[in-house]
C-alpha positions, 0 to 999 in steps of 0.5 A: 766559921774558921777551921781550928787545929788545936795542938794536933799531932799525927803519926802513921803508926806507933813507932813512926815519927810524927808527921804533924807535931802539936800543930795549932792553926786557925784557917780564916775565911777566904782563900788560903794557900797551904805551901810546903815541900813534898813530905811537909805534912800538907796532905795529912793536915787536909785529911785531918781537916776533912775528918777522914783521919783523926789526930793521934792527939789534939782536936780539929773543930769548925766553930762548935763542931768537932771533926768527929761529928756529922755536922762537921762532915756535912760542912766540909768537902775534900778533893784528894790529889787523885781524881778517878774517873768512875767507869761508865759514869758521865760527869753529872752522874759521878758528881751526883753519886758523890752527893748521894753518898753525902746523904742527899736524895737522888733527885736533889743530888741530880739537880745539884750536880748540874749546878756544881758543874756549871760553877766549874764551867763544865755544864756543857760536858755534863753528859760526857763520860768522865773517862773521856775528859781531859786531866784538867776537866777531870780535876774540875769534876773533882771540885764539882763533887766537892761543891755538890752538897753545898759545903762551906769549906773546900779542901783542895789537895794539890789540885794543880799537880801536872798542869802547865802554867796556863792551866794552873792560872785558869784553875786558880782563877776558877777557885777564886770565883768559888770563894764567897761570904759563906765558902772558904777554901784551903788549897795545898801546893808545893809550887809557889807559882800557885800563889797570886796576890788575889789569894787572901792568906798563906800558911807555910808548913815544914817538918810538921809545924807551921813556919808562917801563917798570915795574909798574902801581903805579909808573906810577900813582905819576907822577900828581900828588898829589890826582888823583882815582882815576878819572883817575890813569892818564890823569894819569900818562900825561900827566905822563910824556909831558910829560917831556923826551925 
């Protein structure tokens, strides 16, 4: 089931300008990359999708379920930009704690935590305190925490911020392994280097509105003719950003 935004608006206060303005968007199955500059509204859109923030107008749905309901929140997992190491907890304990907060029993959360860490290739660090993990490993703990309650939608907010190009590539490949028939991913980024042809869809956000949404191939087709392969994503993004609003 896709997440649907129906004419959603949001502003941080009555007298503040709208961050999102009557935004309508369907997030399809597969791996979707949400592109846009800082301040475009990407994090706000993901917070609406996670159900942690409610739109000031419009509605967010997952199939028949409203983002205001319990069934919706059970199906959706959100990884914010900042992952904090919980003092004194191991990676497994931190992930299990997240599962418990999602309504799992302690026993189920403990078992699922190790499974989730294995999916992000951190099973061998399960008993290491999160404060001792590297930044990249802590990001993986964040993904494991999003996976622990077996959500069908993963929302990743700028997960590669601060990573070098090699770390970004490894992380993106990891995310691709998580996408299955019943799991879809929406990942926000302001770096077109996070986009690979293996990703399925691209949505470009600017000034609180959708500037483009479609397949990765359709996105890359906006690059001017003759653009070198290594720069097609950057060129396509630049061409779309230059279009009149």
